[in-house]
N, C-alpha and C positions, 0 to 999 in steps of 0.2 A: 574502512572508509568512514564509518559512522560509529561514534562512541558516546554512550549515555552513562553518566556516573551520578549516583545518589540523587536521582531526579525525584522531587516531590512537588506536587501542585495542588492548590486549593482554589476553587471558584470563589469562595468567600473572600480570600485574600486578593484575588484578581479584581473583584468588583468593589470591595469596600476597603481594601488596603489594610485589613485587620491582620495582625500577626499572632494574636493570642487566641487560644481555644477555638481555632478554626478546624473544620473537618477536611481531610485530604482525599482527593479523588485518585491521586497517585502518591505512593509513599515509598521513597528510597529505591527507585528503579535503576538498575544497572545492567547494561548489556552492550555488546559490540556487534557490528555487522560487517561482514567481508564481502568482497565481490564474488560472483559466480556461485551464489547460494540463494535458495528460497527460504525465507523465514516466515513461519506462520505465527501471527499474534492472535491468541485465542483466549476466550473467557466468556462468561455469561453477559447478558445485557446489563449495561451500566457498570461494567468492571473497570472501564477507563481506557479502552482501546482507542477510540476516536480522540479522546483528550490527549493521549500520548502522541498521536499523529500531529495534532495541532501544536503541541510543544515543539516537536522536531521541525515543523514548518515555520516556527517562530510566530505563529498566530496568537499564541498565549505566551506572554513574556515574563510573568511574575513568578515563574517556577524557581525553586531552589535546586542547586546542583549544577551540573555541567553537561552541555551537549556540544560535541565537536564533530565537524565533518572535514575530512582530509586534513586533520590537525588544527583546524580553525574553529574558535568559539563562534557558534552561529549568531550570538548576540552582537558580534562585531561585523556581521555581514548585512548588506542591504538585501532587500527582496530579490533584486536582479542578480546579485552575486550568489545568493543561496540557490536560486533556480539553475545555476550552472552545475550544481552538485546533486540536487534532489528534485525529482518530479513527483507529482501527486495525481493519482487517478481516483476521483471520487466515485461514490455509488452512482449508478446510471441516472442521468438527469436530462431534462429538456434544456435547450438553449433559447433565450428570449427571442432572438432573431433567427430567421431561417437561413443560416449560413450553409454553404456547401461543405461537403466533407473535406475538400482540399483547403478551404479557408479555415475550417475548424482545426485542422492539423497545423496549419501555418501559425496559429496562435501560440503553439509551443516553441516557436523560434524567436519570440519577442525579446527574450533575455539577451539575445546577441545584437539587438537593434537599439538605436538611439530613440529617444522620445519623438513621436510623430514620424519616424522613419518607416517607410513601406518595405515589406519583404522584397528582396531582389532575387535574381536568378539562383544565387547560392542557397537561399532559404527555401525557394520553391523546389529545388533539386532535393533538399533534405526531406521535405514533405513527401515528394514522389518516391524517394527511396524507402521511406517508412511504409507507404502504401504497398510498394512492391514486396517488401520484406514480409508483410502480413498477408499478401495475396488478395488485397481488396482494391486493386487499381480500378476495377469496374465501377466502384462507388464514388469515384473522384468528384463528379459533378452533381451527385445526388444531394438532396437536402438532408442534413443530419437529423432533423426532427422527424423525418418520415422513414427512418431506418428501423429495422427490427432491433430488439434488445441486444442480441448477440453482435449485430453489426455495429451498434453504437459503442459497445464496450471495446471492440477492436479498433474503432476510430480513436477512442480516448487513449488506448495503448499506443497507437501510431503517433498521436500528439506528444506523448511522453518520450517516444523514441526521437522525434524531431527536435525535442528540447535538448537532447544530447547530454542529459544528466545520467550518471551511472548508478544512482540510487533511485529506486522507484518505490513509492508507498502506494499500496492499493487498498482501498477501503471497501471490503466486502464485494469484490468484483463479480462474483457469480450469484449474488443473492436474488436477483430478479430475472435470472435466465432459466430457460428450460434445460433439461438434462443434457442434450447434445451440446448446447452452447456453453454450459458450465465446463465441460471437458475440453471443448475447443479452446476456450480462453486459457485454461490451465496448460494445455499443450503449447500455446504461444508463450506463456510465462516460462515454461521450461526452456524453450528455444532462446528466450532473452537471457536466461541464466548462462546458457552455453556461450553466449556472445559477450559475457563479461559483466553483466548487470548484477547488482545486489538488490534483492527484492524483499520487501516486507508486505505480507498480505494479512489484513484483518479478516478473520474467517470464523463462522459459527459451526461449520460442519467438520467434526473430527475425522470422518472418513476421508474427506477431501484433503485434510491436513496430513493424514497418515500416508495417503497415496502420492502426494505431490511435493510436500515440503522436505527440505533437508534438516532444518532445525526449527524448534518452536520456542515461543515465549508465552507462558501461561500466566494470566493475571486473575486473581480472585481477591475481592475486598481490598482493592487498591494496591496490592502487593504482588510481586512475582512469586509464584509458588513452585514453578518448575521452569527450567530452561536447559537446552542442550539438544542432542540428536533426537529427531522425532521418533525414529523406530525404537530407540532405547527407552523413551519416556511413555509413549502412548500405550496404555494397557487398560484392561477392564477396571483395575483398581484406580488408575489415574482419572478415568472418566467419571467414576463414582465420586471421587474427591472433588473434581472440578464442577460437575453438573448435578451431583446428587441423584444419579440414576444408574440402574444396573444394565449392563450391556454384555453381549457376547461378541468377541472379535474372532473372525474366521479368516485364515490366510488362503487365498485362491490364486494359484499360479503366480503372477507378478504383482498382485494387489491384495487389498484387504477389504473385508466387508464387516461393518459394525452393525449389529442387530440389537435393538432395544429389547429388554426382557420385561 
């Protein structure tokens, strides 16, 4: 569904339109994403993960290369049209106004509405279905800003479901959550995969990547250094290469534990 080919991007070029001697935050990035898989995008701080998301969302437009969704060049799509294919879940954040959970989820349906058109029964039903799917119906009339961190992240996922786009980009969805809610959110992500979504998660935790993702894309110094099946790639040697630290990986029953040395 999503195809990225020879993608390069420079903030210097974006801001100053310089084409010579500019440094690249992304350099010759190529990968494809299929439905029913969880992809982990990993790398150290400043590696270019968020920049890659912004290019895919067409928020940064001066990139070189090609980004296609469902066979369409994203540069030919309006924001409304692109929202029919890709939804974005940012890191946990506050909303300026105290919207209810239901209203927050309804914001995900605006790509199917005309300008100034109010959500109708069809859109309200979509929002309620998303609430039901995640088991958070009881939060429907609560204020989003007064929810716990885990509840907020589930509401943002519900908003993405209501948007009805089959590709979901998630920017460090568990970074501000406690241990229980980290795994609760990842269980929900697995459930979405089984329902046909293709998901890319930006993540700093290699243990989470190893236990929950199907494939990974590892970026270092603006380039992809590894991509493919997660369990074939993640090793003690790989983590040393990516993060310059020594670890021990232990297999325990159905999962893995990564211990720093």
